[in-house]
C-alpha positions in Angstrom: 35.5 7.7 -41.6 37.4 4.7 -40.2 35.1 2.0 -38.8 37.6 1.3 -36.1 36.6 -2.4 -36.0 40.1 -3.8 -35.5 40.8 -1.3 -32.6 37.4 -2.1 -30.9 37.9 -5.9 -31.2 41.4 -5.6 -29.8 40.1 -3.8 -26.7 37.3 -6.3 -26.3 39.6 -9.2 -26.4 42.1 -7.7 -24.0 39.2 -6.9 -21.6 37.9 -10.4 -21.8 41.4 -11.9 -21.1 41.7 -9.7 -18.0 38.3 -10.7 -16.7 39.0 -14.4 -17.3 42.5 -14.4 -15.8 42.7 -15.8 -12.3 45.7 -13.6 -11.6 43.9 -10.3 -12.4 43.2 -8.0 -9.5 40.1 -5.9 -9.0 42.0 -2.7 -10.1 43.1 -4.6 -13.3 39.5 -5.5 -14.0 38.3 -2.0 -13.5 40.9 -0.6 -15.9 40.0 -3.1 -18.5 36.3 -2.4 -18.1 36.8 1.4 -18.4 38.8 0.8 -21.6 36.0 -1.3 -23.0 33.4 1.2 -22.0 35.3 4.2 -23.6 36.1 2.2 -26.8 32.5 1.1 -27.2 31.3 4.7 -26.7 33.6 5.9 -29.5 32.4 3.1 -31.8 28.8 4.1 -31.1 29.5 7.7 -31.8 31.1 6.9 -35.2 28.3 4.6 -36.2 25.6 7.0 -35.3 27.3 9.5 -37.5 27.4 6.9 -40.3 23.7 6.2 -39.7 23.0 9.9 -40.1 25.1 10.1 -43.3 23.5 7.1 -45.0 20.0 7.8 -43.7 19.6 4.1 -42.9 17.3 5.0 -40.0 14.6 5.9 -42.5 14.4 2.3 -43.6 13.5 1.4 -40.0 10.7 4.0 -39.9 12.6 6.6 -37.8 12.5 10.2 -39.1 15.9 11.1 -37.5 18.9 9.5 -35.8 17.7 10.9 -32.5 14.4 9.2 -32.8 16.0 5.9 -33.8 18.5 6.0 -31.0 15.7 6.8 -28.5 13.8 3.7 -29.6 16.6 1.3 -30.3 19.4 2.4 -27.9 17.2 3.7 -25.2 19.1 7.0 -25.0 17.7 10.6 -25.1 18.3 13.1 -27.8 20.9 15.0 -25.7 23.1 11.9 -25.5 22.7 11.3 -29.3 23.8 14.9 -30.0 26.8 14.4 -27.8 27.7 11.2 -29.8 27.4 13.0 -33.1 29.5 15.9 -31.9 32.2 13.4 -30.7 32.2 11.7 -34.1 32.8 15.1 -35.8 35.6 15.8 -33.4 37.2 12.4 -34.1 37.0 13.0 -37.8 38.8 16.3 -37.5 41.4 15.1 -35.0 42.7 11.7 -36.2 45.0 11.1 -33.2 42.1 11.7 -30.9 40.0 9.3 -32.9 42.8 6.6 -32.6 43.1 7.1 -28.8 39.3 7.1 -28.3 38.9 3.8 -30.3 41.5 2.2 -28.2 39.7 3.3 -25.0 42.6 5.5 -23.8 40.4 8.6 -23.4 36.8 9.0 -22.3 33.8 10.6 -24.0 34.3 13.5 -21.6 37.8 14.1 -22.9 36.5 14.1 -26.4 33.8 16.6 -25.4 36.5 19.0 -24.0 38.4 18.7 -27.3 35.2 19.4 -29.3 34.8 22.6 -27.2 38.3 23.6 -28.1 37.6 23.2 -31.8 34.4 25.3 -31.5 35.6 28.0 -29.1 39.4 28.3 -29.3 40.9 28.0 -32.8 40.6 25.0 -35.1 44.0 25.6 -36.6 45.7 26.1 -33.3 44.1 23.0 -31.8 45.2 20.8 -34.7 48.7 22.1 -34.2 48.8 21.1 -30.6 46.7 18.0 -30.9 49.5 15.7 -29.8 50.1 17.8 -26.7 46.4 18.0 -25.8 46.0 14.3 -26.3 49.0 13.6 -24.0 47.2 15.5 -21.2 43.9 13.7 -21.9 45.5 10.2 -21.8 47.2 10.9 -18.4 44.7 13.1 -16.6 41.0 13.5 -15.8 38.8 15.7 -18.1 39.0 18.6 -15.6 42.8 18.9 -16.1 42.3 18.9 -19.9 39.6 21.6 -19.5 42.1 23.7 -17.5 44.7 23.5 -20.3 42.1 24.4 -23.0 40.8 27.3 -20.9 44.4 28.6 -20.6 44.9 28.2 -24.3 41.7 30.1 -25.0 42.7 32.9 -22.6 46.0 33.3 -24.4 44.5 33.4 -27.9 41.4 35.4 -27.0 42.2 37.6 -24.1 39.7 40.2 -25.2 36.9 37.7 -24.6 37.7 37.5 -20.9 36.9 41.2 -20.5 33.7 40.9 -22.6 32.6 38.0 -20.4 33.4 40.0 -17.2 31.3 43.0 -18.5 28.5 40.7 -19.5 28.6 39.2 -16.1 28.3 42.6 -14.4 25.1 43.3 -16.4 23.6 39.9 -15.4 24.4 40.4 -11.7 21.5 40.0 -9.3 20.6 38.4 -6.0 17.1 37.6 -4.7 16.3 36.4 -1.2 12.8 35.1 -0.7 11.2 34.0 2.6 9.6 30.6 2.6 7.8 28.8 5.4 10.9 26.7 6.1 13.6 29.2 5.5 15.0 31.4 2.7 15.4 30.7 -1.0 18.5 32.3 -2.5 19.0 32.8 -6.2 21.2 35.0 -8.3 24.2 35.6 -10.4 27.5 37.1 -9.1 30.1 38.9 -11.2 33.5 37.3 -11.5 35.2 39.4 -8.8 32.3 39.3 -6.3 31.9 35.6 -6.7 35.6 35.0 -6.3 35.5 36.9 -3.0 32.5 35.0 -1.8 34.2 31.7 -2.7 37.4 32.7 -1.0 35.5 33.4 2.2 33.4 30.3 2.1 36.4 28.1 1.4 38.2 29.7 4.4 35.3 29.2 6.8 34.1 25.8 5.6 37.1 23.7 6.3 36.5 20.7 8.7 37.0 22.0 12.3 38.4 18.9 13.7 39.1 15.2 13.1 35.9 13.3 12.6 33.9 16.3 11.4 31.2 14.4 9.5 29.4 17.5 8.2 28.9 17.6 4.4 30.7 20.3 2.4 27.3 22.1 2.0 26.7 22.0 5.7 30.1 23.4 6.4 29.5 26.2 4.0 26.2 27.1 5.6 27.8 27.0 9.1 30.7 29.1 7.9 28.5 31.7 6.2 26.4 31.9 9.4 29.6 32.5 11.4 30.7 35.3 9.0 27.2 37.0 9.1 27.1 36.7 12.9 30.4 38.5 13.2 29.4 41.2 10.7 26.2 41.9 12.6 28.0 41.9 15.9 30.8 44.3 14.8 28.7 46.4 12.5 29.3 48.1 9.2 30.2 51.8 8.4 27.2 54.0 9.2 26.5 57.6 10.1 25.6 56.6 13.6 22.2 55.0 13.0 21.3 51.5 14.1 24.0 49.2 12.6 22.9 46.4 10.3 21.4 43.6 12.3 18.5 41.3 12.5 15.5 42.2 14.7 13.1 39.9 16.5 10.0 41.7 17.8 8.5 39.8 20.7 6.3 40.6 23.7 7.6 39.9 27.2 5.3 37.0 27.8 6.2 35.1 24.6 9.9 35.7 25.3 9.6 34.5 28.9 7.8 31.3 27.7 10.5 30.6 25.1 13.5 31.2 27.4 12.2 29.9 30.7 8.9 28.1 30.2 8.9 26.7 33.8 9.4 30.0 35.4 6.4 32.0 36.8 5.9 35.3 35.0 3.6 38.3 35.3 3.3 38.4 31.5 1.1 36.2 29.3 2.2 35.4 25.8 0.2 37.7 23.5 1.3 36.6 20.0 4.2 34.8 18.2 7.6 36.4 17.9 8.3 38.0 14.5 11.6 37.9 12.7 11.6 41.2 10.9 11.7 40.7 7.1 10.7 37.1 7.4 7.6 36.6 9.5 6.5 34.8 12.6 8.8 32.2 14.1 8.4 29.5 16.7 9.7 29.4 20.3 12.7 27.1 19.5 14.1 29.5 16.9 13.3 32.4 19.1 15.4 30.9 21.9 18.2 30.1 19.5 18.3 33.7 18.1 18.1 35.1 21.6 21.2 33.2 22.8 24.0 35.7 22.9 21.9 38.5 21.4 21.4 42.1 22.7 17.9 42.4 24.3 16.7 46.0 23.7 13.3 46.8 25.3 11.3 49.2 23.2 7.9 50.4 24.3 5.4 50.3 21.5 2.1 52.0 20.9 -0.1 49.4 22.6 1.5 50.3 25.9 0.3 53.8 25.2 1.1 56.3 28.0 4.6 55.1 28.5 5.7 56.0 25.0 7.0 59.3 26.1 10.1 57.7 27.7 11.4 57.6 24.1 11.1 61.4 23.7 13.9 63.8 24.8 12.5 67.0 23.5 15.1 69.7 22.9 17.7 68.3 25.3 19.6 66.5 22.5 19.9 67.3 18.8 20.6 63.7 17.7 18.3 60.8 18.2 19.2 58.5 21.1 20.1 54.9 20.4 16.7 53.7 21.8 14.9 56.2 19.5 16.9 54.9 16.5 15.8 51.4 17.3 12.2 52.6 17.7 12.3 54.3 14.3 13.8 51.2 12.8 11.1 49.0 14.2 8.3 51.4 13.4 9.3 51.5 9.7 10.5 47.9 9.5 14.0 49.0 8.7 12.9 50.6 5.4 13.1 54.2 4.2 9.9 56.2 4.9 9.9 57.8 1.4 7.0 56.4 -0.7 8.1 53.7 -3.2 11.7 53.7 -1.9 12.8 50.2 -0.8 16.3 51.1 0.6 17.2 50.6 4.2 17.4 53.3 6.8 20.7 55.2 6.9 19.7 58.4 8.7 17.2 59.5 11.3 15.8 62.8 10.1 13.9 65.6 11.9 10.6 66.2 10.1 10.6 69.8 11.4 14.2 70.9 11.4 16.1 71.2 14.7 17.3 74.7 13.7 13.6 75.7 13.3 12.7 74.4 16.8 11.9 70.8 15.9 12.1 68.5 19.0 14.0 65.2 19.0 10.8 63.3 19.7 9.5 60.2 17.9 6.7 62.1 16.3 9.2 64.4 14.7 11.7 61.7 13.6 11.7 59.6 10.4 14.1 57.1 9.0 15.5 57.8 5.5 18.0 56.2 3.2 21.1 58.3 2.3 19.7 59.4 -1.1 16.3 60.5 0.3 18.0 62.2 3.2 20.2 64.3 0.8 17.1 65.1 -1.2 15.2 66.3 1.9 18.1 68.6 2.8 18.4 70.0 -0.7 14.7 70.8 -0.6 15.0 72.5 2.8 17.9 74.6 1.5 16.1 75.6 -1.7 13.0 76.6 0.3 15.1 78.6 2.8 16.7 80.5 -0.1 13.4 81.1 -1.8 12.0 82.5 1.5 
């Protein structure tokens, strides 16, 4: 392994000359400092590898190179592993080693080439070393990574499909309600993630000159806009309540949130509840109410007036108000025990054809699978009878 002393000294001298020169500009100094930094990093990598080979660290009471580097160089074990891997890459790719010692490529470039040796094809990488090095010396590490990824895709196309299948098996999304919002975790398959990224990229562009929102804030605002449109326009259903968010609130609490200075015959009884999340404050209630559909639904505590939701035998299908009532009564979830799917159908407990009324007491919300199961059972019982 070449010590690279002459190359390092040359870079240090050139850097010193630039820094001492009264004609050097700030960009000149930055370029010189970057070259010194990268050359020094390559030199450290090669000497750590030499230290590991000679076991000189043992003489200084360090059981490993990582322990010695932590104590003497103040760097963690991860950084030491990166240095040792870079040294191995430089030993296998002599042109890369020469460029690194001269400070023409960074440690991140060397790391990308190390990945190529490990995950593409050693022989193929050696054959195109000069071409890869030309990319590294002219472009940032991300550009080199793109070239290496393309090379890997050409040589190992079958791995792309294996990765896609593995990603489908890992796919999951979890959404948990917290006191201050929602925590989203998960893993998206390649195609689903690409569609989400395309949507977020489209809706998160700055809206006007001077838009000082961060990229993250723009993505959140854009996602909120997309979800609002979906909930407003609905999704394909069989005629039940379309997907939407529900806030359950009594008249007094709603009045206090929207018009606190206005006299009202109603007193706030309890906080508003965002279904699926929990109680919310008056400010969020007012925000959600702005532009929303207000659907009055009489609940059990009003007692005698509940019959306005019943239509008896006049209609076969549940009315829109009844569908909302069923949705609220079941919290949007299927009534079948242990089923956690959302409501897709409003089902008659006692069949309409057998005289069952379209009253709330005879209606239940089921998901599609449970609804089909109920009708199969009804058919089998009818045949058995």
